[in-house]
C-alpha positions, 0 to 999 in steps of 0.5 A: 513542513521541513524541506525533506521528511526525516528519515531516521535509520533502523539502527536509530529506530531499534534503539528507540524501542528498544529504550521505550520498551525497557523503560515500560517494562523493565526488561529487555524485548525478545526480538523486535520486527521491523516490517515497512510500508509500501507503494504501487509503482502502477495497475490501479483498480486492476485487483478486483478486476483479475489483473496485475499491480506492481507494488514494493517495500519502501523504506519506512516501517512499523518497528514491533519489540515484543516479549511473550509473558507468563499469563495470560495478558496483553500490554500494549504501548504505541510510543508514538502516540505515547497510549497504552492498552491492555486485553487478555488473549482469553477477550480478543474482540475488537476495541471502539473508542481506539483503532491501533489496538485493533491491528495487533488484536487482530494480529493476535487473534489469528494465532488462536483461529489456527488453534496455536496456543496463544501466551500473553506478551508485551509490545511496544510499537513505533512507526515512520509510515505516515497514516493518511497516506496511502502508504498501508500504515496498519498492514505494515503492523499486521504483519510485523506482529505476525511476524514476530508471534509467528517467531516467539510461538516457534509456529513455523509459518511461510510466509504466504499464510502470514500475508492472508492472517493479516488480511483477514485482521483487517476485515475482522479487526479493521472492518475494511474489506482489502484486497492482499496487495498492502499486506504482500507488498509489505511481507514480501517486498524485496530491497531494488525490486517491484513485485508483480503480482498477479490478483487471480493466481496470487503467483507473482515475481520479482522484477528488478527497478533499481532506483540508482540516483532517483526516488520515489516522492509523494505528493500529499493533496491533503484532500479528504476520501470521501467520495472513494468507498461510494465511488469505489463500490460503483466502479466494480458494478460497471466492470462487472458490467462489462463483464456480463455484457461480454460474457453472453457472446464469450464464454470464456471470460470471467473477468476484464483480464479476459477482455480484450479491446476488441470485445470493448468494440464489439460487445460494450461500446454500443452499449454504453459509452460509461461503461466502456469507458470504466472498462477499456482502461482496465483492459489497457491498465492491465496491458500497461502495467505488462509492458512496464514490467517487460521496459523494467527487465530492459533497464528503461524506466523512462518508457515505464515514467511513461506508462505511468503519466498515461495510466493517470491520464486514464484514471482521470478521464476515462475512470473519473477517480481522481479530483482537479487536484491531483489533476493539477499535480501530476500536470504540474509536474509533467514537463518538468526534465527531474520526474521521469514519472507520474500518477495519483495512486490509491483509490482516488478523489484525494491523497497522493501521487506517486513522483519518479524524480532524479535525487538531485532536483528534489529541492527545486520541485517542492520549491516549484510546485509547493507555493503552486499548489498552495495559491492555485488549492487554498490547501497546505502541499505536503509530502514524502520522500522513499527508497525500494527497501526489504519487506518483514524481517528481524533486526 
């Protein structure tokens, strides 16, 4: 792999997809939409506990070129895969043999569910969001399609409605019962800002996050999330158990968002050290995220970095969703002055670590960590470099 992950400019991608559309359909697209992937800076496993998350849109995105047709036919092309797919607006349903059309067809189907008449269309998709790296490549596609169709069909849907449509696409056509964070970050992202999203009320605010001289570096363990889905369900159940025990004494408590460490000491720890560890991480993480936002407002990114390291320690030792490969990568960079903060990102048991790294030291960091990781784990280390960009928009 080259030392730096290649980042093509928006203009280059616009030209690439416009040319591909023209060659395939013999006419110009009506619009081209860019919709980004996302990272979550801090706030892991807090969404299903009514806490907060802190995502940001990144400078890697799905690009979707589209033009309406005069009939009911849908013609799709995935330029990066050199694959095509055809369907009809009258028979929109998930397809099993290839996955990528589902994100487009499912997004289109959401308009029909709102009793909006859907026309056929020609479309080309390409993307530089790495698949399987935890950057929400599917949410980027869903948001791109819905944003584009909203524009062409002149349905005047607001962004929040489109976010919820993208989430339903994931549920109904991809079969993934995900939360709303990925789509929210992709659609609502703002350059040089993170989004403090309240997972209970869905209220949000933009928090300044200017990465002057700093980049987001994702180090990919290349470990598959073999335990992620089963352990995810177990963690949810463990958190619910803690809430149930506390609620017997504190009637106002409905989720771990309402719980304090004092309550855990009094009502949970005496019953189960395991349940206490799980719930204590969540209570601390909710507090950490809120403190991290205050640090960012003061321009103190170093304090946020320390909170990221603390988050990883909690995910590893209290919530027990890390793995030796993730722990190796975080431990390796912990005492490196070029790394401001690092933690595992996502559900756990594999995937990437997210690192805030001084831009002029990235090459030295990769040169050091790559051979060390590959020797210790007997796995390849891949990586991606990202900045924070605008959310879904027409280009």
